[in-house]
N, C-alpha and C positions, 0 to 999 in steps of 0.2 A: 113377590119375594121368593117364592118357592124355586123359581128357575134360577135364582142368583145364589143358591147354596144356603139360604137362610132357613131358619126353623119353619116347619110346616105349621099351619094353624090347626088348633084343636078345638072343634066346635065353634069356629069363627074367632077364636082368641089365641094370640101368640103365646107360647109357653113362657117367654120372657115377661110378658105382661102379667101372667099368673104369678110368677115369682115375685115381681115387684109389688103386686097387690098383697101377697103374703107378708112382705116387709112393711107395707102400710098398715096391716093388721098389728104387727109388732109395735108400731107407733102408738096404737090404741092401747095395747098392753102396757107400754111405757107410761102412758097417761094414767091408767088405772093404778099402776104401782106408785106413781107420784101421789095421786089422791089418797091412796090407802096409807102411805106414810105420813102425809100431812094430818089426816084424821086420827090416826093412832098416836101420833106425837102430841096433837092437841089434847087427846083424851088421856095422855100419859099411860098408854097401853103397850107395855113391852115386858116380856117377849110376846109376840103375837100368836105364835103357835109353838108348842113344845112337843118333841117327839120322844118315844120311848127308847129309840136307838138312833145312832148317827146316820144321817143320809149323805149320799155324795153331794157335794157342792154346798148343801144347806147346813150340814153339821147336825147339832142336836135341837135347833130351834130356828124359827123365822123371827128375826128381830128387826128393830128399826134400822139398825146398821146393815143387816143383810139386805133389806129393802133398798137402802141407799146404794149399796154396792151393785145390786141387781140393775138399778136404774142406769148407772154409769156404764156397766158392761153391756146392757141391752142397747144403749145409745151407740156404743162403739160397733157392735154387730150390725146395727141398722145402717150406720155410715159406711162401714168397710165392705161388707159382703156384696151388696148390689152395685158397687161402683163399677166393676167390670161390665156388667150388663148394661148399665146406663151409658157407659163409654161406647160399647158396641152398638147401641141403639142410636148413637150420635146425639144424645141428649145432654151431654156434659157442657159445662160452662166454658166459654172462650170469648174473646173480644170480637164479637160478631160485626160491630160497626166497621172494623178494618177488613175483616175477612169476607163479608157478604159481597162486596163489589168485585172480587177477584174471579178470574176464570176457574173452571173446574180443575184444570191441571195445576194452576198456581196455588189453589187451596190445598191440593194434595202435597205439593212441594213444601208448603208452609207447615202443614201438619207433620209430614215426615221429618222435617228439620227439628221441629219441637219434640217429637218423640225420641229422636236420636240424641239431641243435645241436653234435654231435661229429664224426660221420663225414664229413659233407659238407665242413665247413671243413678238417678234416685232409687229405682228399684234394685240395681245392682248393689248398691250400699245398704239398703234397708232390708231386703229379704234375708240375708244371713244374720243381721242383727235381730230381726224379728224372731227368727227360728231359735237363736241363742236365748232370747228372752223367754220363750216357751220352755225350752229345755231346762233353763235355770229354775224356773218356777216348779217344774215337775220334779227335778232332782232334789230340791230343797223342801218339797212338800208345802209350798207356800200357800198360805191362807190369809185371809184378811184379819186384821187385828180388831179387837173390841166386838166380838161376836158377829162378824160380818160373814161373808161367804168363804168357803173352803175350796180346795182343788182349783186354784186360779189358773193353772196351766190350761184347763179346758176353755176358759174365757179368753185367756191371752192367746190362744191358738187362732182366734179370729183375725189377729194381725197378720201372721204369715199367710193364712188362707185368703184373706182379702187382697193382700199384695201379690200373692201367687196368681190369683184370678186376673188381676190387672196385668201382670207380666204375660200371661197367655194371651190376653186381648191385645197387648202391645205387639206381640210377635205377629199375630194375624193382621193387625192393622198396618204394621210396617210393610209386610208383604203386599197387602192391598194397595198401599200408597205408592210403593215402588212400581207396581203395574200401572197405576193411574198416571204417574209421572212419565213413564215410558211410552204411553199412548201418543200417537202422532197428533 
């Protein structure tokens, strides 16, 4: 892979695999947060931790609602941020039973067409809206209701970050597919 402009291996492991493993650890963190919320809810233990002063994102306490908010936001981060890496590693979902029997050049043409007809317009429409979503949350000082998480612009920034990474991967992939289609 190194001769093809891909990432070099570090100690026999690709950096992309390391990043994906870190996201896998976040799945475990998510499971721990879910378990903690279920146990604390069952025991009617709320707030869970109270601080002397307000903390960024958490506010003055860790509550059942902030744990619930954390779970949803962590799930969004886990789903959005590694998507570009998964795409670049060619591990994304597609209709392989139609795709698998095609020639290399035809596969590239199908992917290029899909990128230009579906992915590019989707990102073109969603990226500005996602950025506006974050700016609105920041300027309004948006926080969760009912003692949830504060500073939601930080969490909401995962949306334009994830979509931006997908847009970068799209550009690289479109250039690569154009080269593949042009090959004799």
